[in-house]
C-alpha positions in Angstrom: 0.1 0.1 -0.1 1.0 3.4 -1.2 -0.7 6.3 1.4 -1.6 9.6 0.7 1.1 11.2 2.3 3.9 9.4 0.7 2.1 10.1 -2.7 1.9 14.3 -1.8 5.7 13.6 -0.8 6.4 11.8 -4.4 4.8 14.8 -6.0 6.4 17.3 -3.8 9.5 15.9 -5.1 8.9 16.2 -8.7 8.0 19.8 -8.5 11.2 20.6 -6.8 13.1 18.7 -9.4 11.3 20.6 -12.3 11.6 24.0 -10.2 14.7 23.7 -8.1 14.6 23.8 -4.8 12.6 26.7 -3.6 9.8 25.9 -5.6 7.6 24.8 -2.6 6.9 27.0 0.0 8.8 26.5 4.0 5.6 28.2 5.4 3.7 25.8 6.9 0.2 27.7 6.6 1.8 27.6 2.6 2.6 24.1 2.7 -0.1 22.9 3.9 -2.3 24.4 1.4 0.0 22.9 -1.2 -0.9 19.6 0.4 -4.6 20.2 0.6 -4.4 20.7 -3.0 -2.7 18.2 -3.9 -4.8 15.8 -1.9 -8.0 17.3 -4.0 -6.5 16.6 -7.2 -4.9 13.1 -6.4 -8.5 10.9 -7.0 -8.8 12.4 -10.6 -4.7 12.0 -11.2 -5.2 8.1 -10.1 -8.2 8.0 -11.7 -6.8 9.3 -15.7 -3.9 6.8 -15.0 -6.3 3.9 -14.6 -7.7 4.8 -18.2 -3.9 5.1 -19.2 -2.5 1.7 -17.6 -3.1 -1.0 -20.3 -4.5 -3.4 -17.7 -1.5 -2.3 -15.3 -2.4 -2.5 -11.1 -3.0 1.1 -9.8 -5.8 0.4 -7.1 -6.8 -2.7 -7.1 -8.9 -4.6 -4.6 -10.2 -8.3 -4.2 -13.6 -9.4 -3.0 -14.3 -12.9 -2.0 -17.4 -15.2 -1.7 -17.8 -13.7 1.9 -17.6 -10.1 1.2 -20.0 -10.0 -2.1 -22.2 -12.3 -2.7 -23.9 -14.1 -5.8 -27.0 -13.6 -6.1 -29.0 -16.6 -9.0 -31.9 -15.2 -11.1 -34.3 -16.7 -12.7 -32.7 -15.5 -16.4 -29.8 -18.0 -16.0 -27.9 -14.7 -15.0 -25.6 -14.2 -11.5 -25.6 -11.0 -9.7 -23.4 -9.2 -7.7 -23.5 -5.5 -5.6 -21.3 -3.6 -7.7 -18.8 -2.3 -4.7 -19.4 1.5 -4.3 -15.9 2.2 -5.3 -15.9 0.0 -7.9 -13.7 1.4 -11.6 -13.0 -0.9 -13.4 -13.4 -4.5 -14.0 -10.0 -6.3 -13.9 -11.3 -10.0 -13.3 -14.1 -12.3 -11.6 -14.5 -15.5 -11.5 -17.3 -18.1 -10.2 -16.3 -22.0 -9.2 -17.4 -23.6 -12.1 -15.9 -21.6 -14.6 -12.9 -23.1 -16.4 -11.4 -19.5 -16.7 -12.3 -16.1 -15.0 -14.2 -12.8 -17.2 -11.9 -10.0 -17.5 -14.2 -7.8 -20.3 -16.4 -5.6 -18.7 -19.4 -4.8 -21.1 -22.6 -3.1 -21.2 -25.8 -5.3 -20.9 -27.4 -3.8 -24.1 -24.5 -4.2 -26.2 -24.5 -6.2 -28.9 -21.9 -8.9 -28.0 -24.5 -10.1 -24.8 -27.5 -9.4 -26.7 -26.3 -12.1 -29.3 -25.0 -14.5 -26.5 -28.4 -14.0 -24.9 -29.9 -14.6 -28.5 -27.7 -18.0 -29.1 -25.9 -16.9 -31.3 -22.6 -17.3 -29.2 -23.0 -19.2 -26.5 -22.0 -18.1 -22.8 -20.5 -21.2 -21.9 -17.8 -22.2 -18.3 -14.6 -21.9 -21.0 -16.6 -18.2 -22.5 -18.3 -16.5 -19.0 -19.7 -13.1 -19.7 -19.9 -10.3 -17.2 -22.2 -6.9 -18.0 -22.5 -3.6 -15.8 -26.5 -3.6 -15.2 -29.4 -2.5 -12.6 -30.8 -4.7 -10.7 -34.5 -4.3 -10.0 -34.0 -2.1 -6.9 -31.8 0.2 -9.3 -28.5 -0.6 -7.7 -25.5 -1.2 -10.0 -24.8 -4.3 -10.3 -22.2 -6.7 -12.7 -24.1 -9.8 -14.3 -22.6 -12.8 -14.9 -23.4 -16.0 -17.2 -23.9 -19.0 -16.8 -24.7 -19.2 -13.1 -26.4 -22.4 -11.8 -28.7 -22.4 -8.8 -25.2 -24.0 -6.7 -22.7 -20.9 -8.4 -20.7 -19.4 -5.7 -18.2 -16.3 -6.5 -14.6 -17.5 -6.6 -13.2 -13.8 -6.5 -14.0 -10.2 -8.3 -10.8 -8.3 -8.6 -11.2 -4.1 -9.6 -9.9 -1.1 -9.7 -11.5 0.9 -7.1 -11.8 4.8 -7.0 -9.3 6.7 -5.0 -10.0 7.1 -0.9 -7.5 9.4 0.4 -7.9 7.5 3.8 -6.3 4.2 2.0 -4.1 5.4 -0.2 -3.1 3.3 -3.0 -3.2 -0.6 -2.7 -1.9 -3.3 -4.4 -0.3 -0.8 -6.7 2.1 -1.2 -9.6 5.7 0.7 -8.3 5.2 2.6 -11.9 1.5 3.5 -11.9 2.5 5.1 -8.6 5.1 7.0 -10.6 2.5 7.6 -13.1 -0.2 9.1 -10.7 2.3 11.8 -9.3 3.0 13.0 -12.4 -0.4 13.3 -13.9 -1.0 15.0 -10.4 2.0 17.5 -10.3 0.8 18.3 -14.1 -2.7 18.7 -12.3 -1.0 21.2 -10.0 0.4 22.9 -12.7 -2.6 23.4 -14.4 -3.9 25.1 -11.1 -1.3 27.6 -11.1 -1.8 28.2 -15.4 1.5 26.5 -16.0 0.6 24.6 -18.7 3.7 23.8 -20.7 5.1 22.0 -17.2 1.7 20.5 -16.8 1.9 19.2 -20.4 5.0 17.5 -19.9 4.4 15.7 -16.9 1.7 14.2 -18.5 3.9 13.5 -21.1 6.0 11.0 -18.3 3.0 9.6 -17.3 1.7 8.6 -20.7 5.5 6.9 -21.2 5.1 5.3 -17.6 1.4 3.6 -18.5 3.2 2.5 -22.2 1.0 4.8 -24.4 2.7 6.7 -27.1 3.6 10.2 -26.8 2.9 12.7 -29.5 
C-alpha cells in the first residue's frame, strides 16, 4: 500500500526537481495548502492513470464470496452488487467457470444480446460479465452462465481513490505515473501549462502509451 502522505511527498519532490529547491513554500500554512490541493487532485490523477494503464495495477481490490454475495436469477444470470468504489473490472470468476471473465460489457451491448439470443453461447469457458442495474435500481455485475449452486470465487477490480487508504496493490510504475499526473494537474491550477503538458507526457510513457 502507498499512503496519501507518501504520494504527496512524491509530487512535492517532482515539483522541486523541476523548478529548483525553492519551488515549494517552506512556510507551514502555505505548505499545508499545497498538500491539501494535492490531496484534492489525487482522485482525479488516479482515475486518469487507471484509464491509461493498459491493465497495469493502479488501485486494486479483491473480494471473495464472503464479501460479495452472488445471487442467482431466473433468467440464468447471476448478480453481484457493484462495490461503491468500483472503477473498472480486472477479473471475476465463479468456481464453476473454467476461466475468469476479464471484460466488462454493457448489458445492452451487441455481444451480450447475441449471447442471450443464442448466436454466441456463453459457457464455462466463455463467461460473460455485464454492467447493469438490479430491480431495486442498484448498480450490479451480471454474470453468465450461472447455475443454482454457483459460488463466487473472487472479484478483482480497480477502485476509485480514497485518501484515507491510499493506493492498494499498486504497480510501482503506476504510482510514479499517478504522481506525475497529480503534479501536472497542480501545474494546471497555477496555469503552468507547459510544465503540466511535460509531466502528462512522462505519465503517459510510464503507462506505456505513445506520446505525440
